[in-house]
C-alpha positions in Angstrom: 73.5 63.7 102.0 75.7 66.1 99.6 77.6 69.0 101.7 76.2 72.1 100.3 78.6 74.0 98.1 78.7 77.5 99.0 79.7 80.3 96.7 82.7 82.0 97.6 82.3 85.7 99.1 82.2 88.5 96.2 86.1 89.8 97.5 87.6 86.6 96.7 85.8 86.0 93.5 87.0 90.0 92.6 91.0 88.8 93.8 90.9 85.9 91.9 89.6 87.6 88.5 92.7 90.2 89.2 95.3 87.7 89.9 93.8 85.7 86.7 93.9 88.9 84.7 97.5 89.8 85.7 98.6 86.2 84.8 97.2 86.8 81.2 98.9 89.9 80.9 102.1 88.9 81.7 102.1 86.0 79.3 101.5 88.6 76.8 104.0 91.6 77.8 107.3 91.0 77.8 109.4 90.9 80.8 111.9 92.8 79.5 110.8 96.5 77.9 111.4 97.7 74.1 114.4 99.6 75.7 116.0 96.9 77.5 114.7 97.5 81.3 113.7 94.4 82.9 110.0 95.1 84.5 110.4 95.2 88.3 109.0 92.5 90.6 106.0 94.1 91.4 105.2 95.4 88.0 101.4 95.7 87.5 101.0 93.8 84.1 97.2 94.0 84.1 97.1 97.8 84.4 99.8 98.3 82.2 98.2 96.5 79.4 94.3 98.4 80.2 96.7 101.9 79.7 98.9 100.8 76.7 95.9 99.4 74.7 94.6 102.6 74.6 98.2 104.5 74.1 98.9 102.6 71.1 96.1 104.2 69.3 97.6 107.6 70.3 100.9 106.6 69.4 99.8 105.3 66.1 98.0 108.5 65.5 100.9 110.7 66.5 103.2 108.5 64.1 100.8 109.3 61.3 100.7 113.4 62.0 104.9 113.5 62.6 105.4 111.3 59.4 103.6 114.0 57.2 105.0 117.0 58.9 108.5 115.5 58.6 108.2 114.2 55.0 110.9 115.7 53.1 112.4 117.6 55.6 116.0 117.6 56.9 115.3 119.9 59.5 112.5 121.4 62.3 111.6 124.8 62.4 110.2 126.0 65.9 106.7 127.0 65.7 103.3 126.8 67.6 102.1 123.7 65.6 105.5 121.8 66.2 105.6 122.9 69.9 102.0 121.3 70.4 103.0 118.2 68.4 106.2 117.8 70.8 103.9 118.5 73.7 101.5 115.3 72.4 104.5 113.2 72.2 107.3 112.3 69.5 107.3 109.0 68.1 110.2 107.1 68.7 111.4 106.5 65.4 111.8 110.4 65.2 112.9 111.1 68.7 116.7 111.4 67.8 115.9 113.6 64.8 113.9 115.9 66.5 115.6 116.2 69.8 118.8 117.0 67.6 116.9 119.8 65.7 115.1 121.5 68.7 118.0 121.4 71.3 120.5 122.7 69.0 122.3 119.7 69.1 122.3 119.5 65.3 123.7 122.5 64.6 126.7 122.1 66.9 127.2 119.0 65.2 127.1 120.2 61.9 129.5 123.0 62.9 132.0 120.8 64.4 132.7 117.9 62.0 134.9 115.2 63.4 135.1 116.8 66.7 133.8 114.3 68.7 136.0 111.9 67.1 139.3 114.2 68.0 138.1 114.3 71.6 138.5 110.0 71.7 141.9 110.3 70.1 143.3 113.2 72.6 145.3 112.8 75.4 143.2 111.7 78.3 143.3 112.9 82.3 143.6 109.7 83.8 141.4 111.0 87.0 138.5 111.2 85.0 138.6 108.5 83.1 139.1 106.5 86.4 136.2 108.1 87.8 134.0 107.3 84.6 135.0 103.8 84.5 133.8 103.3 88.4 130.5 103.8 87.6 130.1 101.9 84.3 128.7 98.9 86.1 126.4 100.9 88.4 124.7 102.4 85.0 121.1 100.8 84.4 122.1 96.9 86.0 118.3 96.3 85.2 118.8 97.1 81.4 120.1 93.9 79.5 121.8 96.5 76.8 124.4 97.8 79.4 125.7 94.1 80.5 129.1 93.0 79.6 127.4 90.1 78.1 125.4 92.2 75.9 126.5 92.1 72.0 126.7 95.2 71.5 127.3 96.1 75.0 126.4 99.8 75.5 128.8 100.2 78.2 131.6 100.7 75.8 129.6 103.4 73.7 128.8 105.0 77.1 132.4 105.1 78.4 133.3 106.8 74.9 130.7 109.4 75.5 131.2 110.4 79.2 135.1 110.5 78.5 134.7 112.6 75.1 132.3 115.0 77.2 134.7 115.3 80.3 137.4 116.8 78.0 135.0 118.9 75.9 134.0 120.5 79.2 136.5 120.4 81.6 134.8 122.8 84.0 132.6 120.0 84.7 134.5 116.9 83.9 132.4 114.2 85.4 129.8 114.1 87.5 127.6 111.0 89.3 124.1 111.6 87.1 125.8 112.3 83.9 126.0 108.4 83.2 122.2 108.1 83.4 121.7 111.1 81.2 124.2 109.8 78.5 122.8 106.2 78.7 119.2 107.1 77.9 120.5 109.0 75.0 122.1 106.2 73.4 119.3 104.0 73.9 117.3 106.3 71.9 119.8 107.8 69.4 121.7 104.5 69.2 124.5 107.0 68.2 127.5 108.2 70.0 128.3 111.4 68.3 124.3 112.3 68.6 124.6 111.5 72.2 127.6 113.8 72.8 126.0 116.9 71.4 122.6 116.2 73.2 124.8 115.5 76.3 126.3 119.1 75.4 123.0 120.4 75.0 121.7 119.5 78.4 124.4 120.1 80.9 125.7 123.0 79.0 123.0 124.7 78.0 119.6 123.2 79.2 120.9 123.0 82.8 123.7 125.3 83.4 125.6 124.6 86.5 123.7 121.7 87.5 126.9 119.1 87.0 129.6 121.7 87.8 131.8 120.8 91.1 129.7 123.4 93.0 126.3 122.2 91.4 125.1 126.0 91.9 122.6 125.6 89.4 121.1 122.3 90.9 120.8 124.0 94.2 119.4 127.1 93.0 116.7 125.4 91.0 115.6 122.9 94.2 115.0 126.1 96.0 113.1 127.5 93.0 110.9 124.7 93.4 110.5 125.5 97.2 109.2 128.8 96.2 106.8 128.0 93.6 105.3 125.3 96.2 104.7 128.3 98.4 102.9 130.3 95.8 100.9 127.5 94.2 100.3 124.7 97.0 101.1 126.8 100.4 99.8 124.0 102.5 102.5 121.6 101.5 105.0 124.4 101.8 104.1 125.0 105.5 104.2 121.4 106.3 107.8 121.4 104.9 108.5 124.3 106.9 107.0 123.0 110.1 109.2 119.8 110.1 112.1 121.7 108.6 112.5 119.3 105.5 114.7 120.9 103.1 113.7 120.5 99.2 117.0 119.0 98.3 116.3 115.8 100.6 113.0 114.8 98.7 113.7 116.5 94.8 117.2 116.1 94.1 117.0 113.1 92.0 114.6 114.4 90.4 116.1 117.2 89.2 119.9 115.5 88.8 118.8 112.3 86.8 116.0 114.3 85.1 113.2 111.6 86.7 115.1 108.7 85.1 114.7 105.5 87.5 112.0 107.8 89.2 109.4 107.9 86.8 108.3 105.1 84.3 110.7 105.0 81.2 108.0 106.3 78.5 106.8 109.0 80.8 110.8 110.1 81.1 111.2 110.3 77.4 107.7 112.3 76.9 109.2 114.8 79.7 112.4 114.9 77.6 110.3 115.5 74.2 109.4 118.8 76.1 112.5 119.8 77.7 114.7 119.8 74.4 112.2 122.0 73.2 111.3 124.3 75.5 113.8 124.2 78.3 114.3 123.5 82.3 110.9 125.0 82.9 109.7 121.5 82.2 111.0 120.4 85.1 109.3 122.5 87.6 106.0 121.7 85.7 106.4 118.3 86.2 107.4 118.5 89.8 104.7 121.1 91.0 102.2 118.6 88.9 103.4 115.5 91.0 103.4 117.4 94.4 99.8 119.3 93.6 98.2 115.7 92.1 99.2 114.1 95.6 99.2 116.8 98.3 96.3 115.3 100.2 98.4 112.3 100.7 101.6 114.4 101.6 99.4 116.5 104.1 98.8 113.7 106.4 102.4 113.0 107.0 103.0 114.0 110.6 106.9 113.8 110.9 110.3 114.1 108.9 110.5 110.4 107.7 106.8 110.2 107.0 107.3 113.3 104.1 110.2 111.7 102.7 108.1 108.4 102.4 105.2 110.4 100.9 107.7 111.9 98.2 108.8 108.2 97.3 105.0 107.5 96.8 104.0 110.4 94.4 106.4 109.1 91.6 104.3 105.6 92.0 101.1 104.2 90.3 98.7 104.9 87.2 99.2 108.6 87.5 102.7 108.4 86.5 102.0 105.3 84.1 99.5 106.9 81.9 102.1 109.3 80.4 99.7 110.9 77.8 97.1 112.1 80.7 100.2 112.9 82.8 101.9 115.4 80.0 98.5 117.0 79.6 98.3 117.4 83.1 101.9 119.2 83.4 100.5 122.0 81.2 97.3 122.6 82.8 97.8 121.7 87.0 100.5 124.1 87.9 98.6 127.2 86.2 101.0 129.8 84.6 104.4 129.4 84.7 106.2 132.4 82.7 110.1 132.3 82.0 110.2 135.8 83.8 108.8 134.0 86.9 111.3 131.4 86.8 114.6 133.8 85.7 113.3 136.1 88.8 113.2 133.4 91.3 116.7 131.7 90.1 118.2 134.9 90.7 116.8 135.9 94.3 117.4 131.9 95.3 121.1 132.2 93.9 122.2 135.3 95.9 120.5 133.6 99.0 122.9 130.6 98.5 126.0 132.7 97.8 125.0 134.6 101.2 124.6 131.3 102.9 128.1 130.2 101.4 
């Protein structure tokens, strides 16, 4: 008598189907992304393929519109149309040009011809050089373009940009975190000099005092985020107060690395499109959106380690991978966020920090 062939339970069939879809996607999607980063071991290839098949159409559409906008132009004027275009994403082939134009970096570079080269040829501060050298191998070990075996190896150009900047801005010199910013800039611009001037735009103007020895700007903005959460997501603020969790413990890397190694690469670049155009207010929009979207999960935390773990989880999953939808959300979820409000909160928080010493 032939043994009966029972069908596997539906859950097993579903699991098998998902595994097969993941395997197929894994074969189609390169293990190394277009920027040189190795995809992590737990990378969800199937979900990413679903997202990217839709996003590719958006990218194609945006590329056509940007090409028309920039045709025959050697500069970008700030206006409502350009702001709208930037919020919808700058195509990678235009990113360096648009970032340079909208951040003021191009103007600085044009006004200071030969300045970058002069910095590299000048006298060097040995202590500064040594601290930069120490961080070279720690910068993007998961990126093939920064490995010493790469040809060309971006470690050399990264070293030049950081040494030049440290001598240009002696009040800052070099601070950990700046290596990641400069590394991303090199991946996009493929130019030392442009990366230098964009780093100057970030460190010198867009994020003042984030990287100075006292890091007062960074500390201030973390406190400002805490105040904004009190205003817009009070239940999370109350949870943080009840468990005496300081904001710096859960968000300092969001601010100091501008979401590098926190959010997916394409999402970070979309955030930076807006950061160079609109300034540091964007960081608060992103942070508030992440917290608001996951507030139910955060509120499940019952102790200090729980809260820290929940904040690690808010930067993972499809919500942050689907960068186009995510960027739409950062302009709606947090609601109104005026420059006047940020300026006032910064003034108050800075005064409190100075009193605390």
